[in-house]
N, C-alpha and C positions, 0 to 999 in steps of 0.2 A: 452284607450288603451283598456278596458273592454266592454265599449263601441262602438268603433268599432269592435269589434271582434262579439259583440251581433247584431248589425247592416246588417254585412256582409251577413247573410245568408247561401248561398252554400260556402263560402268561411271561416265559421267559423272553418272548423275543416281541412285544408287544408295539416296539415301534416300526413293526414289520406291518401292523394292521392297516387297514384302508390305503389311501394313497401313498406314493412313496415319493419321498421328500428328494429335493435337488440334492442328487449326489456328486456333485461339484464341490462341496460344503468341507472344509477343513475343522476340524476339531483339535483343540488340546487338552488332553484327561491328564489330569495334575492327582495322583492319587499312590501314597507310599505303601498300601497294602496290595503285593505284587500280585495275589489271587482276582482278589475284587477289580483293581486295574486293567487285567488280562480279560476276564469275563466282560465288563461293560464294551473293553475296544472291540471285542469280538460280536458282539451285539450290532454296536455303530458301525463295523466295516462290512458286515452281511447288508447293509441298506446302502453299501457304496460311496460311505463317507472315507474321508483320508482321516484317519485318527493316529497323533503323535503321542507316545506316553511319556510321562516323567514323574519319577517319585518323591523327588524334591521341590524344594522354591528355586533352589539354586538351578536345577534341568531346566525347569520352567521358563525362569526369566531367559535362560541361555537361549531356549530353542523360540522364545518370543523378539527374539533380537535379531535371529538366523531368518525369521520365517512370518509371515501375518497368517493369523489366522480368523476362520469367520465364527469361530465358537471357542471358549475356554470352560471347561468345567473342573474344577477344582474342589478339593478336600479342605476343609477349614484347618485341621492340625496337621502339620508336617511336621520331617524331622529336624529340620533347620530353619524355620519358621512357621508362618501361618499363611491360609490361603488371603487373607487382607493384605500381605505384602505383595503375592501375584497379582492382586487385584489392581492396586496401584500401579504395579508395572507397567499391566496390562492397558492401562488408561492413558501413561507416559507415550507408549509406545502407538498403541493401536488406539485411538479414543472412541472408534467406533464398533470395535470388538466386543461384543457382548459375554459376560463371566458370569456363571452360575457358581453359586459355593454349595455344597455339601459338608453336613457335618452331624457327626454322630453326637455331639456334647449341645446338640441346639437349645437356643434358648429365645424366646422374645427378644431380649435385649441383643443379642447377637446379630439377629436377623436385621433389626433396625439399623445396628451399625454397618452389617454389610451394604444393604440397601443406601446409607449414606456415603461411604465410599464410591458407589458408583455401580454396585452389583445387580443386573438385569433378573436376578433371581434367587432365591434360596430353599434348598430342599434339605429337608432331616433324613438321616439313617434309621433305620430301614428302607433302602430307596425304593420308593415307587416308578415301578419303568412304566406305567401310564402318564402319570404322572411326569416324568423326565422326558417323554414324547413330547407332550403338551408343551413344555418350558422350551425344549429346543425349537420348537417349530416357530413359536413366539419369539425367539431369540433369533432366529433367523430372519423372519420378517421385520422385526425392530430395525435389524442390521442393515436390511435394503432399502428400505425407508430412507435410514441416515445416508449409505452412498446415493440414493436417488436425489436427496437433498443436497447433499455435499457439490454433487454434478451440478444441479441448477444454479448452486451459488457460484461455482467457479464462472459458469459461462456467462451468469448476472455480471461479476466482477469483471471480466473480461472487456463486457460490452461499455460497461462504465469507464474502465482504465480508459480506453479508446477516446471516450467522448470525453474524458479528462484535457486529453492533448488537443485544447481546442485550437479550432483553423482549419483555414482550406487552403492554405498557399503550398505547393510543390516541396517547399522545406518541411514543412510539418509532416506532410504525408509521407516525405524518405522516412522521416525520424520514425513514424507510427509503421512503416511496412519493416525497417529493421526490428523494432520492438517482436513483433508476431514472431518473427523469424527466430530470435535469439530467446524470447522468453520460456519457451517449453527445455531448454537446454538447461545446463548448471555453469555456463559459461561465465567467468568473470568479465563484467560490464562497466568499461571507464567513459563516463559521462563528461562532455568539456563544455563550456559556453560561460558569456559573462555572468555576473552576479543578477539573479532576480530571471533569467531566461524559463525556468520551470527545469531543472534539471531534479527536484527532488519529485515534482508531480511525474515526469519520466520515470523514475526510479519505482515509484509506485503503480504505476503501469505493466512495468517487466513484472513485479511480485505479483499482482492480480492476476497475470495470464500465464503465470507459473504453476507446474505442480506443488509449488512451495505457497501458494496462496493462501490455505488456509494454517499454515505452521508460523512460527513466531518472526516477527519482522522487525528488526532494533534500528533504530537511528541514532547516530552518533556523529556531529560538529565539531571536528577536530580543532577548529580554529575558536570556538566555542569556550574551550576549557584551558586551565590552565597547563603547561606544559608537563609539569612533574608530575600531574594526575592523567593522563594519557593513559600511561600505560595499565595503572590501576583499574579504568574504567573498561579498556578492552580487556585485559585478562584477569580481571579481579583480583584478590589478595588473601592472604591468611592474618587470620589474629595475630595481634604482633607486630605485624613486615615490617611497621612504622609508627609513627607516633601518632595516637587517635584510630590504629585499626584495631579498636576492641571486639571486634567479631569477624569470623569468615564472609568476605562480601563476591559473590559470584559477578564475572565481567560478561560484557556485552558479547562475548563469542561463546559463553557458555549458556548466557539465556538465549541465545539465538540456534542451538542446535537443533537441527532437521529445519530449520528456517532460512532467512536471508538477512544477511547485515549490510546496512547503508551507512557506508563511512565519506560525510559531506566534509569539503576542502581537504582531501588527503595528501593535499601538497602542503599544508601547514602540519604532517605530521614531524616530530623531530627526528632525525636519523638515527639515532640510536634505538627506537622503539621500529624505525623499518625494519631492521633486522630481525626483531621477533616476528613483525608481522609476516615477513615474506617465510618463514619457518612453519608459520599457520598454513599458509597456501599449499605449502609445497607438502608436507604431511600430516596436515590437519590436527594437529598436536599441539599443547601448550601448557605451560606450569603457570600456577598465580604466582603473582609477587610475594614472595616470602615463602614457598613451597616447593616443594620436592616431587609430588604428584605428577607424574603427567597425565593430563586430562585429554579425553579425545572426541573432535567435536565434527558434524557436519553442516557446512553453513556456505552456503552463495554469497559470495561478496560481491557487491556495487560500489564502485569509487565515483567522486565528482569533484572538479575542481575548475577554478576560474582562471588559472596560473599555465604558463606553458611549461609540461612538466619536462619537456625534452630541454629547454633552456635551463631546468634547475637541474637537471641531470651533469651538464655540460658544467655548471657555476658548482658542483658537490654538493646542492643542497638535497638533491634527491636521489636515491640510490638508481643505477640504472636497470640493475636484475630486477628489482621491484618494479620497477616501468613497465618491464616488460612482461611481469607476470600479470599485472592486473590491466593490460592494457591490450586484452585478448580480442574481446568484442569493443570498438570504439565509435561511439556517438556523439555527435556535435550538435547543439542543438543552436541557430543563427539567433542573432539577437532581433528584439522585435523592430528594429528601423530596416531590416533586411527583409522583412516581411510582412507589409504596411497591409497586405490584405485580410491577414488575421486579425486585424484589431477592430472593427466591426462585431466580429464574432464573439472578441475575448468580451468586449466593452457590455454586450446582451448577455454573455454569461455573470459575468459578476452583477451587472442590474438584477438579473435573477436571486443571486446568492442573497444580496441586501435587499430583496424584498421587507415592506414593512409587515406589521402584524394581521395585515390583512389577506397577505401573500400576494398581491397583486405586485409585478417589478413595473417599476418607472422606465420612462422611456428619453432618450438623448432627441433632441433636436436634429433637424440634418444641419445646421449650421455646427452644432456643437460636434456631432460626428464629425465633420470636416476638421474642425480643431484640433480633435483625439488622432486624429490620421497623419493630420502634418506636422505633429511632432514628432520627435526624434527616439523620447523614452530611454534616456541612460541610464535608469533603474530598470527597464526591462517589462516584464509582466507585471511584477511585483509592484512597480512603481503607477503601473496604470489598474491594478485593483486598488490601491491606495487613493488613487484621485477618484473614481469610481465611487469607493464606498463614502469619502469624503462629501462629494456631491449629492450621494442620494440622503445622508444625515442633514445636510442643510437645507436643500430643495425641499419645499414644503407642497410644492406642486405633482403632480404624475408625470410632468414633461420637465426634463432637465433641460434648462437652455445654457448658452455661455456664462453668463453671470455665475452661475455655480461652480465651473470648472476653475481649478486651482490659476491662479493670477499668472503663475511663471510659467505654465505651459499654455494660456493664450498668448502671452507677450511673444514666446518664443514661436510659436506657431505662425502669429500675424507675420512676423519678421519672414518665416519662411513662405506665408502666401507672398509678400512683396517682392522677395528675392525671386521666387520660379515666375510670377507675375512677369517681371523685366528679363530674365533669362528667355522666357519664350515667347517675349513679345503681344502677352495679352494685355489686351485694351480693356479700360474701365470705361467703357461709352468709347469714344474716338481718343483717349488717353491712355497712355503706357504708364503704369505706374513705377516709378524712377526709383534706383538703391538711393539709401541715405535720408528716406522720410522716415519720421516718429510715427510709432504706431497708431496717434490719435489723426495724424492727417492720412493714413493708409485707411483706416477706420473710415472716415467721413468721405474719402473717395469712393470708397465700396458700396456704402449706403446710398452713396446719392448715383450712383451705376445701376445699383438695383431696383430704386425706383425709377430711373428712367428707363430701364428694363419692362418693367410692370406698367409703365404709363401714368406712373405718378399714386399709384394704387397703394395706399401706406397700408392698408389691413393685411393686401397680399406679402407686401415686402416686409414686414414685422414677421410674419410667418415663416417665411424664406429666409429671412438673417435668423431665426431663434430667438427673438428677443421678444418682449412684451408693447403695445401698442403706445401705450403709455411711454414707454422707455425710449421708442422710437421718437415720439412727439419730443420729448427732453432732449434728446440728442441735436435734433433739426433746429430745435429752440437756440440749444447753445451753437450750434456751427450759424446760425443765422438764414437759415436756407429753409423756405418751407413752398417745395414746388409742385404745385397742381392741387387740388381737391382730391380727398381719398376715398 
């Protein structure tokens, strides 16, 4: 290759012909033949490229771990391996860096294999420098498009993540604001709140708005797995480490390298495993179960719990040093009953999620929405989601009324209406609803009061109550009350 470059005279530097390429590009040139490597590096450097040379696969891999390049040009045959191994390592470390393979032992089969491994292109020896110029220009354009697309994806992910934290209450807006501030950092985050408030959604929002958004995002629920398997799941294990370990298995920390690991319900982690977790957070290193090799990892940790970890520390169930290590940024997500103004927005969001094949979301009648807003939701957002899903499945109409809302929710919400009316002195017509009455009695008074307010118009009353006209007539017949003509 070098000999041809020196013999070619006017062709010695065809890369410089025409418009000069972007001189900010960095190139890793992997070639074991020193003269060839120096000649090509000089040609590229004259165009303003920052060129780093490597004579072996191991040197190339070390360089890629220390620096990100805009292009890698590598010979296929190297003293300690081949260009395909360099290609594989480059794709692992920097998926959007194009790789061009060069070989003097080329064949169609090798070219196909290289392209399958993700090579941008393939050049045979003796090297045609005009062809090299075209391939480099194309590679830089491809990388620029990939990075532009990556930037757009990250922006869309940020917007989607913020939208996933549904609600307009001051409490949820405060959560969104904190996430916007901490997401771009590598700080460890502790999410607290009752079961079902949306801690996993918040974790996803943090990841989506971080620089690791397109890197691995692993999730593990500590409470959902047997105590004896927690260590193996987190850190992996070697073959023969215990009965049933027939082959080596990577753990979540290893598989999340470069990305984020979400430890849900960390308060349930066995104390003996907490020691090893603390070491990983401090040193970014660990060993697999049954192994001696130290594995280094770069992982951002997000944890969640519905327990009082300070109390757990006092009782000896959770290590105090680990608590302070994971509690760098604390985000508390309030229960749904403390932010009722978010319920309508969440309900509409779930109605859209569970829309039918036609793509049209169902709607809740005003009365049905009042019932949902009055309920305390001990299961929080998760319970609301389940109630909306059930209603969508059972209701054949485009509008969901109270009849299709879970009976327990309606019953408890009815009591809340009655108690609220008694506390606030709200009259149903001229009568205050007292405590101690049955739901049926409260319902009767409410229906009759609505009819009176609407001048006896049963059609309008049925619509306001969120029930069908036939249902209203049936209830009035049951009560023995048929006031006015509708």
